ROBA-805509 format. One line per field, with one value per residue (C-alpha): residue in three letters; x, y, z. Coordinates in steps of 0.25 Angstrom, whole numbers, plus 2048, in hexadecimal, padded with zeros to 3 digits. Layout:
! ROBA-805509
aa: Ala ...
xx: X ...
yy: Y ...
zz: Z ...
***
This chain:
! ROBA-805509
aa: Ser Leu Thr Phe Phe Cys Phe Ser Cys Asn Asn Arg Pro His Ser Ala His His Phe Leu Ser Leu Glu His Ile Ser Ser Gln Ser Thr Met Arg Leu Ile Val Cys Phe Ala Tyr Ala Leu Leu Leu Leu Gln Pro Cys Ala Ser Leu Pro Phe Gly Ser Arg Ala Lys Thr Gly Gly Glu Asp Gln Lys Glu Glu Glu Lys Gln Ala Glu Asn Asn Gln Asn Glu Glu Val Pro Ser Ser Ser Val Arg Gly Ala Ala Ser Lys Ile Ser Asn Ser Asn Leu Glu Glu Phe Ala Ile Ser Pro Thr Val Glu Ala Phe Phe Glu Gly Pro Phe Asp Ser Glu Leu Ser Asn Ser Leu Lys Glu Ala Ile Arg Lys Ser Ser Asn Thr Lys Glu Met Gly Glu Phe Leu Gln Ala Thr Arg Arg Ser Leu His Arg Lys Pro Glu Leu Met Tyr Glu Leu Pro Phe Thr Ser Asn Thr Ile Gln Thr Ile Leu Asp Glu Leu Ser Ile Pro Tyr Thr Ser Gly Trp Ala Lys Asn Thr His Gln Asp Val Tyr Pro Gly Pro Gly Gly Tyr Gly Ile Val Ala His Ile Gly Thr Gly Ser Glu Asp Gln Pro Cys Ile Ile Leu Arg Ala Asp Met Asp Ala Leu Pro Ile Lys Glu Ala Thr Glu Gly Ile Gly Ser Phe Lys Ser Ser Asn Pro Gly Lys Met His Ala Cys Gly His Asp Gly His Val Thr Met Leu Leu Gly Ala Ala Ala Leu Leu Lys Lys Ile Glu Asn Gln Ile Glu Gly Thr Ile Arg Leu Val Phe Gln Pro Ala Glu Glu Gly Gly Ala Gly Met Lys Arg Met Val Glu Glu Gly Ile Val Glu Leu Gln Pro Lys Ala Gln Tyr Ala Phe Ala Met His Val Trp Pro Ala Leu Pro Thr Gly Thr Ile Ala Ser Ala Pro Gly Pro Leu Leu Ala Ala Ala Asp Thr Phe Glu Ile Thr Ile His Gly Lys Gly Gly His Ala Ala Met Pro His Leu Thr Ile Asp Pro Ile Val Thr Ala Ser Ser Leu Val Met Asn Leu Gln Ser Ile Val Ser Arg Thr Ile Ser Pro Leu Glu Ser Gly Val Val Ser Val Thr Gln Phe Ser Ala Gly Asp Ala Phe Asn Val Ile Pro Ala Ser Ala Ile Ile Lys Gly Thr Ile Arg Ala Leu Ser Thr Glu Met Leu Ile Ser Leu Arg Glu Lys Val Thr His Met Val Asp Ala Thr Ala Thr Met His Arg Cys Asn Ser Thr Ile Gln Phe Ser Pro Asp Tyr Tyr Pro Pro Thr Val Asn Asp Ala Glu Leu Phe Asp Trp Ser Lys Thr Val Gly Glu Ile Val Ser Arg Glu Gly Lys Met Arg Asp Ile Glu Pro Thr Met Gly Gly Glu Asp Phe Ala Phe Leu Ala Gln Thr Ile Pro Ser Thr Phe Phe Leu Val Gly Gln Gly Ser Gly Gly Asp Glu Arg Tyr His Leu Pro Arg Thr Asp Tyr Gly Leu His His Pro Ser Phe Ala Leu Asp Glu Glu Val Leu Pro Ile Gly Val Glu Leu His Ala Asn Val Ala Leu Arg Ser Leu Lys Lys Leu Ser Gln Asp Ser Asp Glu Thr Thr Met Ser Glu Leu
xx: 800 804 802 804 805 804 803 7FA 801 7FB 802 810 814 81A 826 82E 82B 81E 81C 819 818 818 813 813 816 814 81B 80E 80A 817 811 806 80F 817 80B 806 813 814 806 80A 815 80C 803 80F 815 80A 809 818 819 80F 814 80C 800 7FF 7F8 7FF 802 7FF 809 802 801 810 812 809 810 81E 819 813 820 828 81F 821 830 831 839 82E 837 836 82C 823 827 819 81E 82B 825 81B 826 82E 822 81F 82D 82D 820 81E 817 81A 80C 808 812 816 825 823 818 821 82C 823 81E 82C 831 826 81E 812 804 7F7 7F8 805 801 7F5 7FE 807 7FB 7F5 803 805 7F7 7F8 806 801 7F6 7FD 7FB 809 808 7FB 802 80E 806 7FD 808 811 806 800 80E 811 803 805 812 80F 81B 81B 823 832 831 82F 838 82E 828 836 83B 82F 831 840 83D 833 83C 847 83E 83B 84A 847 853 850 857 852 854 84C 843 84B 844 84A 840 841 83D 82F 82E 833 83D 84A 843 84B 840 83E 841 844 844 846 841 846 852 858 85D 85F 85C 84E 842 83F 832 82F 824 822 81A 819 81C 817 80B 803 802 7F4 7EE 7E8 7D9 7D7 7CF 7D0 7DF 7E3 7EE 7F6 7F1 7FB 804 80B 802 7FD 803 7FB 7FD 7F0 7F5 7F8 807 808 800 809 816 810 80B 819 81F 815 819 827 826 81E 828 834 82F 830 83C 844 839 838 840 843 843 838 83B 833 832 82D 82C 82A 824 819 80F 815 824 827 82F 82F 835 840 842 843 84D 855 856 84B 849 857 859 85E 857 84F 840 838 82A 824 817 810 802 7F9 7ED 7E0 7D4 7CB 7CC 7C7 7D1 7D6 7D6 7E1 7E1 7EA 7EA 7F4 7FB 7F9 7F3 7F7 7F9 805 804 80B 809 809 80A 806 809 802 809 800 800 7FB 7F3 7E7 7DA 7D3 7DB 7DC 7DE 7EC 7F0 7F2 7EA 7F0 7E4 7DB 7E6 7E8 7D9 7D8 7E4 7DD 7D1 7D9 7E1 7D4 7D3 7E0 7DB 7CD 7D1 7DF 7E1 7D9 7CD 7D3 7E0 7E1 7E6 7E3 7E7 7E3 7E5 7E6 7EB 7E9 7F0 7F1 7F1 7F1 7E7 7D8 7DB 7E8 7E9 7F6 801 801 7F9 7FD 7F6 7FA 7F5 7F8 7F8 7F5 7F4 7F6 802 80F 80C 7FF 804 80F 805 7FC 808 80A 7FC 7FB 808 802 7F5 7FC 804 7F8 7EF 7F9 7FC 7EE 7EC 7F9 800 80D 80D 817 814 81C 819 81E 82D 829 81B 816 815 808 809 808 806 80E 804 80B 80E 800 7FA 802 801 7F2 7F2 7FA 7F0 7E5 7EC 7EC 7DF 7D4 7CB 7D4 7D5 7DD 7D4 7D6 7D6 7D6 7E2 7E2 7E8 7F0 7FF 809 819 81A 819 827 82B 820 827 834 82F 822 819 80B 804 7F8 7ED 7E8 7DA 7D8 7CB 7C1 7C8 7C4 7B7 7B2 7AB 7B8 7BF 7C7 7C9 7C3 7CE 7C7 7CC 7D4 7E3 7E8 7DB 7DE 7D4 7DB 7DD 7E4 7DD 7E7 7E1 7E8 7F6 7F7 7F1 7FC 806 800 801 80F 813 80C 811 81F 820 817 81F 82C 827 821 82F 836 82D 82E 83D 83D 834 83D 849 842 83E 84C 851
yy: 800 80F 819 828 834 841 84E 85A 865 86F 868 866 857 850 84C 850 843 83D 82F 823 815 808 7FC 7ED 7F0 7E4 7E1 7E0 7EF 7F5 7FC 801 807 80E 814 819 81E 826 82B 830 838 83F 843 848 850 85C 85C 85D 868 871 87B 878 880 886 883 87D 886 880 881 88C 894 892 898 8A3 8A6 8A6 8AF 8B9 8B9 8BB 8C6 8CC 8CB 8D0 8DD 8E8 8F1 8E7 8EA 8DF 8D6 8DA 8E8 8E5 8DB 8E6 8F0 8E7 8E3 8F2 8F5 8EA 8EE 8F3 900 901 8FE 90B 912 91A 91B 922 92A 930 932 93A 942 947 949 950 95C 95B 958 952 946 942 946 93C 931 932 932 925 91F 922 91D 910 90E 911 907 8FA 8ED 8ED 8FB 8F8 8EC 8F4 8FF 8F6 8ED 8F9 901 8F5 8F2 900 900 8F3 8F9 908 90F 91D 92A 927 918 912 907 8FE 909 90E 901 8FD 90A 907 8F9 8FD 908 8FE 8F5 900 904 912 919 91F 924 920 926 932 939 936 939 946 946 938 93E 940 936 927 921 926 928 927 91F 929 926 92F 928 92D 92A 931 937 93D 949 956 95C 957 959 951 950 949 93F 93C 931 930 923 922 91D 921 91C 917 90A 905 903 901 8F5 8ED 8ED 8E1 8DC 8E9 8F0 8F6 8EC 8F7 8F9 907 90C 90E 915 91D 929 921 923 914 918 924 91C 912 91C 922 915 911 91E 91B 90D 914 920 916 90F 91C 922 922 92C 935 942 946 940 93C 93B 932 935 92B 933 92E 935 93D 93A 945 942 94D 942 94B 956 94D 949 958 95A 94F 955 94F 95C 95E 951 952 953 95D 95A 966 960 957 94F 946 941 93B 932 939 931 93D 93D 932 928 92D 93C 945 952 95D 96D 978 97E 978 96A 964 96B 96F 967 965 95D 961 95A 962 95E 964 963 964 95E 950 94B 943 945 947 953 95C 968 963 961 969 961 960 959 965 96E 965 964 973 974 96B 974 981 97B 97B 98A 98C 98A 98F 99C 9A0 99E 9A3 99B 99C 995 986 97F 973 970 962 95B 94C 946 949 940 941 939 92A 928 92C 932 93A 948 946 950 952 951 950 956 953 958 95F 96D 96F 97B 97E 986 985 993 98F 983 98A 994 989 982 990 991 983 985 992 98B 97F 989 992 986 97F 98C 98E 981 982 977 976 972 96E 96C 965 966 95C 95D 961 967 965 971 971 969 973 970 979 981 982 973 96F 975 96B 960 961 95D 950 94D 94E 945 93A 93C 933 93F 946 952 955 959 966 963 96C 96C 962 964 957 958 953 953 954 962 963 95F 968 974 972 96D 971 965 95F 956 94E 947 93A 936 927 928 920 913 906 8FE 8F7 8ED 8E7 8EA 8F5 900 90E 918 925 925 931 931 92D 925 917 911 919 910 913 911 909 90E 91C 915 916 924 928 921 929 936 935 930 93B 946 941 941 94D 956 952 956 963 966 963 96C 977 976 977 983 98A 987 98C 999 99B 99A
zz: 800 7FE 809 804 80D 806 80E 80B 804 80E 81A 81E 81C 829 821 815 80F 80A 80F 807 80E 806 80D 808 7FA 7F2 7E4 7DE 7E2 7DE 7D1 7DA 7E4 7D9 7D3 7E1 7E4 7D7 7DA 7E8 7E2 7D9 7E4 7EC 7E2 7E1 7F0 7F2 7E8 7EF 7FA 807 809 7FB 7EE 7E2 7D6 7C9 7BE 7B7 7C4 7C6 7B8 7BB 7C8 7C1 7B6 7C0 7C8 7BB 7B7 7C5 7C5 7B7 7B6 7B6 7AD 7A1 797 792 786 780 77F 779 76F 76B 76A 761 759 756 753 748 742 734 732 723 720 725 71D 729 726 718 71E 729 71F 715 721 725 717 710 713 71D 717 71C 713 719 727 726 720 72C 736 730 72F 73E 742 73B 741 74F 74E 749 750 754 75A 761 768 76C 772 77A 77F 783 789 791 796 79B 7A1 7A9 7AF 7B3 7BA 7C1 7BE 7BF 7C1 7B3 7B0 7A9 7A1 79C 799 791 789 787 783 778 773 772 76A 761 75F 764 76B 779 786 794 7A2 7A0 7AB 7B7 7C4 7CB 7D6 7DC 7EA 7E4 7D9 7DA 7D0 7C9 7BC 7AF 7A8 79D 78E 782 774 766 758 74C 746 753 74B 751 743 743 74D 75A 762 76F 772 780 789 798 79F 7AD 7B4 7C0 7CF 7CD 7CF 7C2 7C1 7B2 7AE 7A2 7A1 7AA 7A1 7A2 7AE 7B7 7BE 7C7 7D3 7D5 7C7 7BA 7AD 7B0 7A7 79A 79A 796 789 787 787 77E 774 773 771 766 75F 761 75A 74F 74D 74E 742 739 740 733 72D 739 738 746 754 75D 76B 774 783 78D 79A 7A8 7B4 7AD 7B9 7C2 7C1 7B6 7AE 7A2 7AA 7AD 79F 79B 7A6 7A0 793 78A 783 780 779 76B 761 76A 76A 764 768 772 773 77D 77F 78A 789 78D 792 791 782 779 773 766 769 76B 773 778 779 777 783 791 790 79D 7AA 7B3 7BF 7CD 7D9 7E8 7F5 801 810 81B 828 835 843 845 851 856 84E 85B 85E 851 859 85D 84E 842 838 82A 824 827 821 815 812 813 809 7FF 7FF 7FE 7F2 7EA 7EB 7E4 7D5 7D8 7DF 7DB 7CC 7C1 7BC 7AE 7B3 7B5 7C2 7CA 7D9 7DD 7EA 7E7 7F4 803 80E 81D 829 82C 837 83A 847 845 83F 836 836 827 81B 80C 800 7F1 7E4 7D7 7D1 7C2 7B9 7AA 7AB 7B3 7B9 7BF 7C4 7CC 7D1 7D6 7DD 7E4 7E8 7ED 7F6 7FC 7FF 806 80E 812 815 81E 826 828 82F 836 82E 826 818 80C 7FE 7F3 7E4 7DA 7D5 7C7 7C4 7B6 7AC 7A3 797 78C 77D 774 76D 75F 760 764 758 750 75A 758 74A 74E 758 74E 745 750 757 752 752 748 752 75F 76A 772 781 78D 795 7A1 7AF 7AE 7AE 7A5 7A5 796 79A 79D 78F 789 790 788 77B 773 776 774 77E 778 77F 779 77B 781 788 780 780 788 788 794 78C 788 795 78F 79A 798 794 798 7A7 7AA 7AB 7B8 7BB 7C0 7B5 7AA 79E 791 784 77C 76F 772 771 761 761 76A 761 755 75D 761 753 74C 755 754 745 742 74C 746 738 73E 745 738 72F 73A 739 72A 72A 734 72C 71F 726 72B 71D
***
């Protein structure tokens, strides 16, 4: 007979060995014993392989666990293979069926006429909407969206851009936009990139196309994008900068294809820290304006949920506001909530200050001027029965001119001092290291830019739009070079019937979603602006030379 003792996997065995006793085995039962012994081993094997007190993992689960671990351990700075593959595919694609190369060559060599302009428009539109371009734009944008990064800490974003530029054989320099205020903003910076397409000749015109790179400290709530939703907790591309980078890279891929026909230089600027860190100011300080050949025009764009997809808008003069931030600390005297007479309550003082600040715009500046003072954060205390010793107020100041912004700063400072003194408190106020000037579209260049916007817009016109009080650090570049800033509509995308997210949520909203239909439109706008502005500058130079003669 065979006696087999097997211990439960959830209980510790009494011995390191499993017991097998054999009694009175006859020669006739040898074969039966062998079969039973083998069967016992089979029963023992899964039991022995299990950790005590745990559930067994199947082979599939083990593989999934390993894949998940490998993904977690993957270097976060390395772009996905799908992006590299899409970049390589578009680099090797053929645009000859659209006759874009001979069209661009004729555009630069001949006099400007409407027929040639229309041919260029159609060639660029078709080249921006190929299957290869669509796959590239989607793969790039979703990869960037999945890994949002903030301000001056952009290793993955920067490496993704550099990888694509390498695949496209576009020369570039990195290390731009170093953080000079690490006491305020985390990270050393240096993730900005400047690339070049064209002749590089100092005897020919040069223009700048710029895209901002950074995301926002917002927890993403966008629905319907599970496959590429933010994987960085508390960070989100809620302002469309992933789309901006993608559109400029798409234009780079298109323009590189026709580089031999381009007469002049197109400088591609990928800029960090737009969301409050003044990354463009750092790049201006580092000499981007002095690079040779010197840029004569600069262009940028921003997706705009308040406008329908396919539309383009802008306005001459101030388009976006000058902006600054403030942090006010009210210092009082803390104590027991039951004995307020023995304290100097900073919460009462700060509450009074919040109300007093609202009177600055309504009662101290002309109704014909524009200004905003907004308190957006109020923090004080840690317990329900304690009057704290201090309170902190944070917010922003905005105006459509630098002069008004500085005036508002002075008025806010005076109001803080007066209110604190009245309540027997002390106060400190700290503004941002770099306030943003207004983003001003050059009036003369705007008239020309409007015609390009009309060419690209699906409406056949460029909409006029009122200035907005949002800030934009492209303003630092626009202060030094005649510039145009475009707003590209994207608000009519999405279809909840097919689980496509709405695209009309405002910028910086946790449910903001980019309408990917706008990506090729952005490519078209960049490419048209680049080629047509180089042609304009070349013609202007020829006319100047003729007049001098």
